[in-house]
C-alpha positions in Angstrom: 156.8 -47.3 53.0 156.4 -47.3 49.3 158.5 -50.2 49.4 155.9 -52.4 51.0 152.9 -50.3 49.2 154.5 -51.5 45.6 155.2 -55.6 47.3 151.1 -55.7 48.8 150.3 -53.5 44.9 148.6 -50.7 46.6 151.1 -48.5 44.9 149.8 -47.4 41.6 146.2 -47.5 42.5 144.3 -44.6 42.1 142.8 -42.6 45.0 139.2 -44.9 43.8 140.9 -47.8 43.4 142.6 -47.6 46.9 138.4 -47.0 48.2 137.6 -50.0 46.4 140.2 -52.0 47.7 140.0 -51.0 51.2 135.4 -51.1 50.5 136.8 -54.8 49.6 139.5 -55.4 52.9 136.8 -54.2 55.2 134.0 -56.5 53.9 136.7 -59.1 54.1 137.8 -58.5 57.6 133.7 -58.4 59.3 133.7 -61.7 57.5 136.5 -62.9 59.1 135.9 -61.8 62.4 132.8 -64.0 62.8 135.4 -66.5 63.7 136.6 -65.5 65.8 133.5 -64.4 66.8 132.9 -68.2 67.4 135.8 -68.7 68.4 135.8 -67.1 71.6 131.9 -67.4 72.6 132.8 -71.2 72.0 136.2 -71.2 74.2 133.9 -69.3 77.0 131.0 -71.3 77.5 133.4 -74.5 77.1 130.8 -75.9 74.2 130.9 -75.2 70.8 128.2 -72.7 69.7 127.9 -69.9 66.9 126.4 -67.2 68.2 123.8 -64.9 66.8 126.9 -62.4 66.0 128.2 -65.1 63.5 125.4 -64.4 61.3 125.5 -61.1 61.9 128.9 -60.5 60.5 128.8 -63.0 58.0 125.5 -61.0 56.3 127.9 -57.5 56.7 131.0 -59.1 55.4 129.1 -60.7 52.7 127.1 -58.0 51.8 130.3 -55.4 51.2 132.4 -58.0 49.4 129.9 -59.5 47.2 129.7 -55.5 46.8 133.2 -55.2 46.1 133.2 -58.8 43.8 130.2 -57.2 41.2 133.0 -53.9 41.2 135.9 -55.7 39.8 132.9 -58.2 37.9 134.5 -61.2 39.6 131.2 -63.8 39.1 132.9 -67.1 40.7 133.0 -64.2 43.5 129.4 -63.0 43.3 127.9 -66.0 43.3 129.7 -67.6 46.0 128.4 -64.4 47.8 125.1 -64.1 46.9 124.8 -68.2 48.0 126.9 -67.2 51.0 124.3 -64.3 51.6 120.8 -66.7 51.3 122.1 -69.3 54.2 123.2 -66.2 57.0 119.7 -64.5 56.4 118.1 -68.0 56.6 119.3 -68.4 60.1 118.5 -65.2 60.9 115.7 -65.3 59.9 114.8 -68.9 62.1 116.5 -67.5 64.9 114.3 -64.5 64.8 111.2 -65.6 64.3 111.1 -67.3 67.8 
């Protein structure tokens, strides 16, 4: 097990660092899950669909990922996530405005 952790770069992390990496990974997993949601919905309806859940996964995954990007101090990562959050929020606003 320690060999696997060493290969993926998690072997020498402090507990705090491990929690941050776990938090960032959670954000990425939520963010990625939106594609599975979209694919499932499109297959189910046999047409291309972007369900509301896609935008919620985008928003929550983006927020978590932005927090992680801030923690690691990556400006390009923060900028990309911040711009995305505007798009996701606007889409949710348009959906719920009806």
